[in-house]
N, C-alpha and C positions, 0 to 999 in steps of 0.2 A: 485492546485493539479490536477492530471490526471483525465480526464472525466470518466475513468473506475471506479474510486473510488466514484465519485459524483453519479454515477448511483446506487450504493449500499447504501441502507438505513442503514444497520447494519455495514457499513464500520468503523464507529467510534469504534466498538468493536475490530475488527481484525486489522484495520489500524495501531493501536498503537503497536500491537504485531507482526503481519505479516511483515509490512513495517520495523519495527525496526530490525527484524532478516534479512530481505532481504537487507536492506540498510547496515547492518553490514557486509554482505558478498559480495553483488553485488555492493552496493554503491548507489543504487536507486531501487524504487519499481518495481516489475515485470510487472505492467500494463504500465509502461512508455517505455517498450521495443518497 
């Protein structure tokens, strides 16, 4: 996973929701930009 996510400790909480939404529209997480 992107290092941006690894830096966040609470990423587990939003990663599933935020990424799910971003991936659904963008196709990949915003941090991978």
